C-alpha positions, 0 to 999 in steps of 0.5 A: 597146866602144872600138876599142883593146879590140876590137883587143886581142880581135882580136889574141888570138882571130882573129889567133891562129886565122889564125896557128895552126901557121904555122911549117910552112906553105908559103904559095902565092899563093892562101893568102896572098890568103885570109889577107889577105882574112880579116884584112881582113874582121875589121878591116873588121868591127872598124871598122864599114866595109863594102865599099861604103865602098870603103876600101883594105886598106892604109888599114884596116890603118893605121887599126887599126895592124895589120901584114899577116898574111902578113908576120907569118907569114913573120917567125915562120917565120924565127924558127922556122928559127933556133930549129930550127938552134940545137937539137941534136936530131931537128928539126935533123936532119929539117931537114938531111935529104936523101932519096936517089933521084929526085922524080916527073916534073913541076913540083917541089912548093914546099918549106918550105925553098925558101920560106925560101931564096927570101925570104932570097935577096935579103938574102944570108942562108942558111937553114942554116949550111952555105949549101947548099939 
C-alpha cells in the first residue's frame, strides 16, 4: 500500500479510537504524553521508521501531515462547548450547574470547565456567556 492509503486508514481507525469520547475528558500531562506516544507509534509504523533511526516526533508528523492529537482533542472540546452553549436543554443546565457546599480538603481536582477556561484565558475568550467560572 502507498503512504496516502495507510494514512487514510490510520485516520479512520487509530485516530478515531484515540479520540473516542474525548469531548468530556480532563487531560492531564501524563495523559497528553500517552496520547502523543500512541500517535507517534502509529505514525512510525506507518512510515517504517524505528526508534533506532532517532527521528524526532515533529519530523514524523511533518512527513505524514498529521496534526498533534492533543491539539485536535482540545479543538474538539472547544467545539463541543460551543455546541452545548447553543442548546436549550439539560446539557446546558448541567454545564452551568454549581453545587452548594464545600469541597474536600486538599488540592482541588482539575475540572473540564477549568481546563477550557485555562486554554481560553490567553485569548480573552470565556467558556460561558456570563463570563463566570
